[in-house]
C-alpha positions as CSV (number, residue, x, y, z in Angstrom):
1,M,-31.4,11.8,24.1
2,E,-31.2,8.0,23.7
3,N,-28.2,6.7,21.8
4,L,-29.4,5.0,18.6
5,L,-26.1,3.5,17.4
6,S,-25.8,1.3,20.5
7,H,-29.0,-0.5,19.4
8,I,-27.8,-1.1,15.8
9,T,-26.1,-4.4,15.3
10,T,-27.1,-5.0,11.7
11,P,-28.5,-2.9,8.9
12,T,-31.9,-4.6,9.6
13,D,-31.9,-2.6,12.9
14,L,-31.0,0.6,11.1
15,R,-34.0,0.1,8.7
16,K,-36.4,0.0,11.6
17,L,-35.7,3.7,12.3
18,S,-37.5,6.5,10.6
19,E,-35.7,8.7,8.1
20,N,-35.7,11.7,10.4
21,Q,-33.7,9.6,13.0
22,L,-30.8,9.0,10.5
23,P,-29.0,12.3,11.0
24,Q,-28.6,11.3,14.7
25,V,-27.3,7.9,13.7
26,A,-24.8,9.6,11.4
27,Q,-23.6,12.0,14.1
28,E,-23.2,9.1,16.6
29,L,-21.4,7.0,14.0
30,R,-19.0,9.9,13.3
31,E,-18.3,10.4,17.0
32,F,-17.7,6.6,17.5
33,I,-15.1,6.6,14.7
34,I,-13.3,9.6,16.1
35,D,-13.3,8.2,19.6
36,I,-11.7,5.0,18.6
37,V,-9.3,6.1,15.8
38,S,-7.9,8.9,18.1
39,Q,-6.9,6.2,20.5
40,K,-6.0,3.3,18.2
41,E,-4.7,5.0,15.0
42,G,-5.9,4.1,11.5
43,H,-7.6,5.7,8.5
44,L,-9.7,8.6,9.7
45,G,-10.5,11.2,7.1
46,A,-11.9,8.9,4.4
47,S,-14.3,7.2,6.8
48,L,-15.6,10.5,8.2
49,G,-16.3,11.7,4.7
50,V,-18.7,8.9,3.8
51,V,-20.7,8.6,7.1
52,E,-23.9,9.9,5.6
53,L,-23.4,7.8,2.4
54,T,-22.8,4.7,4.5
55,V,-25.9,5.2,6.6
56,A,-28.0,5.9,3.4
57,L,-26.7,2.8,1.5
58,H,-27.4,0.4,4.3
59,Y,-30.8,2.0,4.9
60,V,-32.0,1.9,1.3
61,F,-30.5,-1.3,0.0
62,D,-31.1,-4.8,1.3
63,T,-27.5,-5.6,2.4
64,P,-26.0,-8.2,2.5
65,N,-28.3,-9.5,-0.2
66,D,-27.6,-6.4,-2.2
67,L,-23.9,-6.2,-2.7
68,L,-21.7,-3.2,-1.7
69,V,-18.1,-3.0,-3.0
70,W,-15.9,-0.4,-1.3
71,D,-12.9,0.7,-3.4
72,V,-9.6,0.6,-1.5
73,G,-11.5,0.3,1.8
74,H,-10.0,3.3,3.7
75,Q,-13.5,4.6,4.0
76,A,-15.2,1.5,5.3
77,Y,-15.0,1.9,9.1
78,G,-18.6,3.1,9.3
79,H,-19.7,0.2,7.2
80,K,-18.0,-2.2,9.5
81,I,-19.5,-0.6,12.6
82,L,-23.1,-0.9,11.2
83,T,-22.5,-4.5,10.1
84,E,-22.2,-6.6,13.2
85,R,-18.7,-5.4,14.2
86,R,-19.4,-2.4,16.5
87,E,-18.5,-4.2,19.7
88,I,-15.3,-5.6,18.4
89,F,-14.3,-2.6,16.2
90,H,-11.9,-1.3,18.9
91,K,-9.6,-4.2,18.0
92,Y,-9.4,-3.4,14.3
93,R,-5.9,-3.7,12.7
94,E,-4.7,-5.7,15.8
95,I,-3.5,-9.3,16.0
96,D,-6.6,-11.4,16.2
97,G,-8.8,-8.4,15.6
98,I,-10.7,-7.4,12.5
99,S,-9.0,-6.0,9.4
100,G,-8.8,-2.3,8.6
101,F,-10.1,-3.1,5.1
102,P,-13.2,-5.1,3.9
103,K,-12.4,-8.8,3.9
104,R,-14.7,-11.6,2.6
105,S,-13.6,-14.1,5.3
106,E,-14.6,-11.6,8.0
107,S,-18.2,-10.8,7.1
108,A,-21.0,-11.5,4.6
109,Y,-21.3,-7.7,4.3
110,D,-17.7,-7.5,3.0
111,T,-18.5,-8.7,-0.5
112,F,-15.0,-8.2,-1.9
113,G,-11.6,-8.1,-0.3
114,V,-9.8,-4.7,-1.0
115,G,-6.8,-2.7,-0.1
116,H,-5.4,-1.5,-3.5
117,S,-7.4,1.0,-5.5
118,S,-9.7,0.9,-8.5
119,T,-11.0,-2.7,-8.3
120,S,-14.5,-2.0,-7.2
121,I,-16.2,-1.4,-10.6
122,S,-14.8,-4.5,-12.2
123,A,-15.7,-6.6,-9.1
124,A,-19.2,-5.2,-8.8
125,L,-19.7,-5.6,-12.6
126,G,-18.6,-9.2,-12.3
127,M,-21.1,-9.8,-9.5
128,A,-23.9,-8.1,-11.5
129,I,-23.2,-10.2,-14.6
130,A,-23.2,-13.3,-12.4
131,S,-26.6,-12.3,-11.0
132,N,-28.0,-12.0,-14.5
133,I,-26.7,-15.4,-15.4
134,N,-28.2,-16.8,-12.2
135,G,-31.5,-15.3,-13.0
136,D,-31.5,-12.9,-10.1
137,T,-32.3,-9.7,-12.0
138,E,-33.5,-7.7,-8.9
139,K,-30.2,-7.9,-6.9
140,Q,-28.4,-4.5,-6.6
141,H,-24.7,-4.1,-7.1
142,I,-23.0,-0.9,-5.9
143,A,-19.4,0.2,-6.3
144,I,-18.3,3.1,-4.2
145,I,-15.1,4.7,-5.7
146,G,-13.2,7.9,-5.0
147,D,-12.2,10.5,-7.5
148,A,-8.5,9.5,-7.2
149,S,-9.2,5.8,-7.7
150,I,-11.5,6.3,-10.7
151,A,-8.7,7.9,-12.6
152,S,-6.8,4.6,-12.7
153,G,-6.8,2.6,-15.9
154,M,-8.5,-0.4,-14.3
155,A,-11.5,1.7,-13.3
156,F,-11.8,3.0,-16.9
157,E,-11.7,-0.6,-18.2
158,G,-14.6,-1.5,-15.9
159,L,-16.6,1.5,-17.0
160,N,-15.9,0.8,-20.6
161,H,-17.2,-2.7,-20.3
162,A,-20.2,-1.9,-18.0
163,G,-21.5,0.6,-20.5
164,V,-22.3,-2.0,-23.1
165,T,-24.0,-4.4,-20.7
166,D,-27.4,-4.5,-19.1
167,A,-25.9,-5.2,-15.7
168,N,-27.7,-3.9,-12.7
169,L,-24.7,-1.8,-11.5
170,L,-24.6,1.5,-9.6
171,V,-21.3,3.3,-9.5
172,I,-21.1,6.0,-6.8
173,L,-18.3,8.5,-7.3
174,N,-17.3,9.9,-3.9
175,D,-15.7,13.1,-5.1
176,N,-13.6,14.9,-2.4
177,A,-10.7,15.9,-4.6
178,M,-8.4,13.8,-2.4
179,G,-6.8,10.4,-2.5
180,I,-4.2,10.3,0.2
181,D,-2.6,13.3,-1.4
182,P,-4.6,15.8,-3.5
183,S,-6.0,14.2,-6.7
184,V,-4.1,15.1,-9.9
185,G,-4.7,15.0,-13.7
186,A,-7.1,16.1,-16.4
187,L,-9.9,14.0,-15.0
188,K,-9.7,15.9,-11.7
189,D,-9.9,19.1,-13.7
190,Y,-13.0,17.8,-15.5
191,L,-14.7,16.8,-12.2
192,T,-13.9,20.2,-10.7
193,A,-15.6,21.8,-13.7
194,V,-18.6,19.6,-13.2
195,K,-18.8,20.6,-9.5
196,E,-18.5,24.2,-10.3
197,G,-21.2,24.1,-13.1
198,K,-18.6,25.0,-15.7
199,N,-18.9,21.9,-17.8
200,P,-21.6,21.8,-20.5
201,K,-24.2,19.0,-19.7
202,E,-23.7,17.6,-23.2
203,N,-20.0,17.2,-22.5
204,N,-20.5,14.4,-19.9
205,I,-17.9,11.6,-20.0
206,I,-20.0,9.2,-18.0
207,K,-23.1,9.6,-20.1
208,S,-20.9,9.0,-23.2
209,L,-20.1,5.6,-21.7
210,N,-23.8,4.7,-21.6
211,F,-24.4,5.2,-17.9
212,D,-27.5,6.8,-16.5
213,Y,-25.7,9.8,-14.8
214,S,-27.1,11.8,-12.0
215,G,-25.5,14.5,-9.8
216,P,-23.5,16.0,-8.5
217,I,-25.3,16.1,-5.2
218,D,-24.2,16.9,-1.7
219,G,-23.0,13.7,-0.1
220,H,-23.6,15.0,3.4
221,D,-27.3,15.8,2.7
222,L,-29.0,12.6,4.0
223,P,-32.5,13.4,2.6
224,K,-31.1,14.1,-0.8
225,L,-29.0,10.9,-0.7
226,L,-31.9,8.8,0.4
227,S,-34.2,10.2,-2.3
228,E,-31.7,9.7,-5.1
229,L,-30.7,6.2,-4.0
230,Q,-34.3,5.2,-3.8
231,R,-34.9,6.5,-7.3
232,L,-31.8,4.7,-8.7
233,Q,-32.9,1.5,-7.0
234,K,-35.8,1.3,-9.4
235,I,-33.7,1.8,-12.6
236,K,-32.2,-1.1,-14.4
237,G,-28.8,-1.2,-16.2
238,P,-25.6,0.8,-15.5
239,K,-26.1,3.9,-13.4
240,F,-23.7,6.5,-12.0
241,L,-24.2,8.8,-9.0
242,H,-21.8,11.7,-8.5
243,I,-21.7,12.9,-4.9
244,I,-19.5,15.7,-3.4
245,T,-18.1,15.1,0.0
246,T,-15.5,16.6,2.3
247,K,-12.7,14.3,3.6
248,G,-12.6,14.5,7.4
249,K,-16.2,15.8,7.5
250,G,-17.3,16.8,11.0
251,L,-13.9,17.3,12.5
252,S,-12.7,20.8,11.8
253,Y,-9.0,20.1,12.0
254,A,-9.4,17.0,9.8
255,E,-11.2,19.0,7.2
256,E,-8.5,21.7,7.3
257,N,-5.6,19.3,7.1
258,Q,-6.9,16.4,5.1
259,L,-3.5,15.0,4.2
260,Q,-2.3,14.7,7.8
261,F,-5.6,13.3,9.0
262,H,-5.9,10.6,6.4
263,A,-4.1,8.4,8.9
264,P,-2.9,10.7,11.7
265,G,-1.8,8.2,14.3
266,K,-3.0,8.8,17.8
267,F,-4.4,12.3,18.5
268,D,-6.3,14.4,21.0
269,K,-9.8,14.5,19.6
270,L,-10.6,17.8,21.2
271,T,-7.6,19.8,20.0
272,G,-6.4,17.8,17.0
273,K,-2.9,17.6,18.4
274,I,-1.0,14.6,17.1
275,L,0.4,12.5,20.0
276,K,3.9,11.5,19.4
277,P,5.2,8.3,21.2
278,E,7.4,8.8,24.2
279,N,11.2,8.3,23.7
280,E,10.6,8.6,19.9
281,N,13.5,7.3,17.8
282,L,15.3,10.3,16.3
283,A,16.6,8.4,13.3
284,P,14.9,9.3,10.0
285,K,12.2,7.4,8.1
286,F,13.7,5.5,5.1
287,Q,11.3,7.4,2.8
288,D,12.8,10.7,4.0
289,V,16.4,9.4,3.4
290,F,15.2,8.7,-0.2
291,G,13.5,12.0,-0.6
292,H,16.2,14.2,0.8
293,T,19.0,12.3,-0.9
294,L,17.2,12.5,-4.3
295,V,17.0,16.3,-4.0
296,E,20.7,16.4,-3.1
297,L,21.6,14.3,-6.2
298,A,19.2,16.3,-8.4
299,K,21.0,19.5,-7.6
300,E,24.2,18.1,-9.1
301,N,22.6,16.2,-12.0
302,K,20.0,17.9,-14.2
303,K,19.1,14.7,-15.9
304,I,17.6,13.2,-12.7
305,V,13.8,13.0,-12.6
306,G,11.4,11.4,-10.1
307,I,8.1,9.7,-10.6
308,T,5.5,8.4,-8.1
309,P,1.9,7.0,-8.7
310,A,-0.1,9.1,-6.2
311,M,2.2,8.8,-3.2
312,P,4.3,12.0,-3.1
313,S,4.0,12.3,0.7
314,G,4.2,8.6,1.5
315,S,7.3,8.2,-0.7
316,S,8.7,11.6,0.2
317,L,9.1,12.5,-3.4
318,K,7.3,15.7,-2.3
319,Y,10.7,17.1,-1.4
320,M,11.8,16.9,-5.0
321,M,8.4,18.2,-6.3
322,E,9.0,21.2,-4.1
323,A,12.6,21.8,-5.2
324,F,12.3,20.8,-8.9
325,P,8.6,20.9,-9.9
326,D,9.5,20.4,-13.5
327,R,11.4,17.2,-12.8
328,A,9.2,15.4,-10.4
329,F,5.9,13.8,-11.4
330,D,2.9,12.5,-9.5
331,V,1.0,10.6,-12.2
332,G,-2.0,9.6,-10.0
333,I,-3.0,6.0,-9.2
334,A,-1.5,4.7,-12.4
335,E,1.4,2.3,-11.7
336,Q,1.5,0.9,-15.2
337,H,1.7,4.3,-16.7
338,A,4.4,5.3,-14.1
339,V,6.6,2.4,-15.2
340,T,6.3,2.9,-18.9
341,L,6.6,6.7,-18.5
342,A,9.9,6.0,-16.8
343,A,10.9,3.7,-19.6
344,G,10.2,6.4,-22.2
345,M,12.2,9.0,-20.3
346,A,15.1,6.5,-19.9
347,T,15.3,6.1,-23.7
348,Q,16.1,9.8,-23.9
349,G,18.9,9.7,-21.5
350,L,17.2,10.8,-18.3
351,V,18.2,9.3,-15.0
352,V,14.8,8.1,-13.8
353,F,13.9,7.3,-10.1
354,C,10.5,5.6,-10.2
355,N,9.3,5.3,-6.6
356,I,6.6,2.8,-6.1
357,Y,5.6,0.9,-3.0
358,S,6.6,-2.8,-3.3
359,T,3.0,-4.0,-3.0
360,F,1.9,-1.5,-5.7
361,L,4.6,-2.4,-8.2
362,Q,2.9,-5.8,-8.5
363,R,0.2,-3.9,-10.4
364,A,2.7,-3.0,-13.2
365,Y,4.5,-6.3,-13.5
366,D,4.1,-6.6,-17.3
367,Q,5.4,-3.1,-17.8
368,V,8.5,-3.9,-15.7
369,I,9.2,-6.9,-18.0
370,H,8.0,-5.7,-21.4
371,D,8.8,-2.0,-21.3
372,V,11.9,-1.8,-19.1
373,A,13.7,-5.1,-18.7
374,I,13.4,-6.5,-22.2
375,Q,14.8,-3.2,-23.5
376,N,17.3,-3.1,-20.8
377,L,16.5,0.5,-19.8
378,P,18.3,1.7,-16.6
379,V,15.2,2.7,-14.7
380,I,15.8,3.0,-11.0
381,F,12.9,1.4,-9.1
382,C,12.8,2.5,-5.5
383,L,10.6,0.0,-3.7
384,D,9.4,1.7,-0.5
385,R,7.5,-0.4,2.1
386,A,9.4,-3.6,1.2
387,G,8.9,-6.2,3.9
388,F,6.2,-5.9,6.6
389,V,4.2,-2.8,6.8
390,G,2.2,-3.7,9.9
391,E,-1.4,-3.0,10.5
392,D,-2.5,-2.7,6.9
393,G,-1.9,-6.4,6.5
394,A,-1.7,-8.8,3.7
395,T,-2.8,-6.4,0.9
396,H,0.1,-4.1,1.7
397,H,3.1,-6.1,2.9
398,G,6.0,-5.9,0.5
399,L,7.1,-9.4,0.8
400,F,7.1,-10.6,-2.8
401,D,9.5,-8.2,-4.7
402,I,12.7,-10.2,-4.3
403,A,11.0,-13.2,-5.9
404,Y,9.1,-11.4,-8.6
405,M,12.0,-9.2,-9.6
406,N,14.7,-11.9,-9.3
407,C,13.3,-14.0,-12.2
408,I,13.5,-11.1,-14.7
409,P,16.6,-11.0,-17.0
410,N,18.6,-7.7,-16.9
411,M,17.1,-6.7,-13.5
412,M,19.4,-5.9,-10.7
413,I,18.2,-6.0,-7.1
414,Y,19.8,-4.3,-4.1
415,A,18.5,-4.3,-0.4
416,P,20.4,-1.7,1.7
417,L,21.4,-2.6,5.3
418,N,20.7,0.9,6.7
419,E,20.1,4.5,5.9
420,I,23.7,5.2,4.9
421,D,23.6,2.1,2.6
422,L,20.4,3.4,1.0
423,R,21.9,6.8,0.5
424,N,25.0,5.3,-1.2
425,I,23.0,3.0,-3.5
426,L,20.9,5.9,-4.7
427,Y,24.1,7.8,-5.4
428,T,25.7,4.8,-7.2
429,S,22.6,4.4,-9.3
430,S,22.6,8.1,-10.2
431,L,26.1,7.8,-11.8
432,G,24.7,5.6,-14.5
433,L,23.8,1.9,-14.8
434,Q,23.9,-0.6,-17.6
435,H,20.7,-2.3,-16.4
436,P,17.5,-1.5,-14.5
437,I,17.6,-1.8,-10.7
438,A,15.2,-2.5,-7.9
439,I,16.2,-0.9,-4.6
440,R,14.1,-2.3,-1.7
441,Y,13.8,-0.6,1.7
442,P,11.3,-0.8,4.6
443,R,8.5,1.4,5.9
444,G,9.3,3.4,9.1
445,K,12.5,4.5,10.8
446,G,16.0,3.3,10.7
447,E,18.5,3.4,13.6
448,I,21.2,5.9,12.5
449,V,20.7,9.5,13.4
450,N,23.7,10.9,11.6
451,W,23.0,9.4,8.2
452,Q,23.9,12.2,5.9
453,Q,27.5,11.1,5.4
454,P,29.6,11.8,2.3
455,F,28.6,9.7,-0.7
456,E,30.5,6.5,-1.4
457,K,30.1,4.4,-4.5
458,I,29.0,0.8,-4.0
459,E,30.7,-1.8,-6.1
460,I,28.1,-3.6,-8.1
461,G,27.6,-7.3,-7.3
462,K,29.7,-7.7,-4.2
463,I,28.9,-9.3,-0.9
464,Q,30.0,-7.2,2.1
465,T,31.7,-8.9,5.1
466,L,30.2,-7.5,8.3
467,K,31.9,-9.8,10.8
468,K,34.2,-12.8,10.6
469,G,33.7,-15.9,12.7
470,N,35.0,-19.4,12.7
471,K,32.1,-21.8,12.5
472,I,28.8,-20.6,10.8
473,A,28.1,-18.1,8.0
474,V,25.0,-16.1,8.2
475,L,23.9,-14.4,4.9
476,S,21.3,-11.6,5.3
477,T,19.9,-9.1,2.9
478,G,18.4,-5.7,3.7
479,T,17.6,-4.1,7.1
480,I,16.8,-7.5,8.7
481,G,20.5,-7.8,8.9
482,N,20.4,-5.5,11.9
483,N,18.3,-8.1,13.8
484,V,20.9,-10.7,12.8
485,M,23.7,-8.6,14.2
486,K,22.0,-8.3,17.6
487,A,21.2,-12.0,17.6
488,I,24.8,-12.9,17.0
489,S,25.8,-10.8,19.9
490,N,23.1,-12.3,22.1
491,T,24.3,-15.9,21.5
492,G,27.1,-15.5,24.0
493,K,29.5,-17.0,21.3
494,P,29.7,-14.3,18.6
495,E,33.1,-15.5,17.7
496,N,31.5,-18.6,16.1
497,F,29.5,-16.6,13.5
498,S,30.4,-14.7,10.4
499,Q,27.8,-12.3,8.9
500,Y,27.6,-11.2,5.3
501,H,25.5,-8.5,3.9
502,V,24.1,-9.7,0.6
503,G,22.9,-6.3,-0.6
504,W,23.2,-7.4,-4.2
505,I,20.7,-10.2,-4.5
506,K,21.3,-9.9,-8.3
507,P,23.9,-9.9,-9.7
508,L,25.1,-12.5,-7.2
509,D,28.7,-12.5,-6.0
510,T,29.5,-16.1,-6.9
511,E,33.2,-15.6,-6.2
512,K,32.6,-14.7,-2.6
513,L,30.0,-17.4,-2.3
514,N,32.5,-20.0,-3.4
515,T,34.8,-18.8,-0.7
516,I,32.1,-18.9,2.0
517,F,30.9,-22.4,1.0
518,A,34.5,-23.6,1.1
519,E,35.1,-22.1,4.5
520,Y,31.9,-22.9,6.4
521,S,30.0,-26.2,6.6
522,T,26.8,-24.5,7.7
523,I,25.1,-21.6,6.0
524,I,22.1,-19.7,7.3
525,T,20.1,-17.2,5.1
526,V,17.8,-14.6,6.6
527,E,15.5,-12.3,4.8
528,E,12.3,-10.2,5.2
529,G,10.6,-11.7,2.2
530,T,9.1,-14.9,0.9
531,I,10.7,-18.3,1.4
532,N,9.9,-19.2,-2.2
533,G,12.0,-17.3,-4.7
534,G,13.9,-15.2,-2.2
535,L,17.6,-15.0,-1.2
536,G,17.4,-18.4,0.4
537,S,16.2,-19.9,-2.9
538,V,19.0,-18.2,-4.8
539,I,21.6,-19.6,-2.4
540,N,20.1,-23.1,-2.5
541,L,20.2,-23.0,-6.3
542,F,23.8,-21.8,-6.2
543,A,24.8,-24.7,-4.0
544,I,23.0,-27.3,-6.2
545,E,24.6,-25.9,-9.4
546,N,28.0,-26.0,-7.8
547,N,27.6,-29.4,-6.2
548,Y,28.0,-28.1,-2.6
549,K,26.8,-30.3,0.2
550,N,26.9,-27.7,3.0
551,K,24.1,-27.6,5.5
552,I,21.8,-24.7,4.5
553,I,19.1,-23.2,6.7
554,N,16.7,-20.6,5.3
555,R,14.8,-18.3,7.5
556,A,12.2,-16.2,5.7
557,V,8.4,-15.7,5.5
558,S,6.6,-19.0,5.0
559,D,4.3,-19.7,2.0
560,E,1.2,-18.0,3.3
561,F,-0.4,-14.5,3.5
562,I,0.6,-12.8,6.7
563,E,-2.3,-10.7,8.3
564,H,-2.2,-7.5,10.2
565,G,-0.4,-6.6,13.4
566,T,2.5,-4.4,14.5
567,V,5.8,-5.1,12.6
568,K,7.3,-6.3,15.9
569,Q,4.5,-8.8,16.3
570,L,4.8,-10.0,12.7
571,F,8.5,-10.4,13.2
572,E,7.8,-12.6,16.2
573,I,5.2,-14.6,14.3
574,T,7.5,-15.3,11.4
575,Q,10.5,-15.8,13.7
576,L,12.5,-12.9,12.3
577,D,12.7,-11.0,15.6
578,T,16.0,-10.9,17.5
579,L,15.0,-13.5,20.1
580,S,13.9,-16.0,17.5
581,L,17.1,-15.5,15.5
582,T,19.2,-15.8,18.6
583,Q,17.5,-19.2,19.3
584,L,18.1,-20.3,15.7
585,L,21.8,-19.4,15.8
586,S,22.3,-20.9,19.3
587,T,20.6,-24.2,18.3
588,T,22.6,-24.4,15.1
589,N,25.8,-23.6,16.9
590,D,25.2,-26.4,19.4
591,A,24.3,-29.0,16.8
């Protein structure tokens, strides 16, 4: 049988086929995705679940003139393959390759840049209103959103607005009862009742918001999808199609283990066996240090609770959810709610660990200021994925938290050097704080295998001396300090360098800084965060305010968005790798 996918470069090629050829295209597209993701890693289950929908959308609608907006973008691999990127798809998520998410600068078919959830309805509605203003009343605008993402407040805001417009908007709910982890909440229960036929037709939330509702229909039934999309294409105003899909569809082990095969890493496509890298580092992931330590602390303190917005596995709060299900909460994709929920709990004396990825806490910035910091509530923010996250790119790097938290009064900031340091700051925070705190730590594994050492309380606001030297002082914060240690050793003249771990970015140890500035004429700061507003900026301001004239060199991430690549490659690009730091130290030493 002739391969059809190999002849499809654009959706125009797809539309030349007959409808009865589309199931073959869908099967070939599914196999293509499996072949590449099994070798290259990436987001698998979500893309497999929407293969038929992707084919149907590009077949029925006149893309890119009609506008598709994919929510989050985990599910858009098939879309990319059908839209001029099949031959270069194998380089997705690599340096100089295409993004793993839709990206406007990459293709006309990527109508809106995504990566975080729940933006599609607002974006597509904005496009639809713009089309009306521009007099283009025939253009179609389609938002494809999952059942986990539609539970977010922003999605409801978009639905609420769309329902009182005449915008030519179609919202497609891809309902598979999964985000990354299983969906949670009352809306999930409602959707389950709809799917099972247990919800009275007159009790329809979407219809109540003035949408033309249809469904639920089988999202893997291509003839039904085509027929319904063609019908909806002719209807003006806000429309809503509810489809039921299976995450990981077409790959038995991905269907059976949807959480693991959301982003499984490399795997054997025949057996489903996950392929672990050779000589795998035995040290723990930082998220697991957090998760296991929190359980250990919670056993001793009944006031400790944990909160995460839809990332119990990614944050490892799942361990506390298993051990103390009444004291650990997955609130769904609702970062704003998570923060204010934590604030409410803190008013009643609970010790609240609110675990949110650094990049996702950006979505709840007002709540951090208004609901936590102004009231000086001692919420413990655990910012996972601080720094570079690698292949997910600019939408997911946690590079901004030092800058955006440092400017908030009452907020404390701590960046642990390693797993033991993380464990100890969690312990210290659990003992009771006078202010809220942000603890930032990276994605991935550390370097210490025997990390479960007895707890030690960390003195608040003190710089730690790691090494004394006689010429240059290096101030580092967080785990990038380990690269600095290696770089100092590699200079050949380690005796010339002192290294200080500035775990406490706020409050700042001004007493120690005065000693350092008095002792060393050259100060170097190193951080895995933005150059603007980070540790370097803090030290520069300290020097100005105290009239110091020392030479200060700041090494951080420049004022630009850093794209995707491995963390190692991104360190090299931003000159935070050991070799680049060695060169910086050696050059400064020789000056």
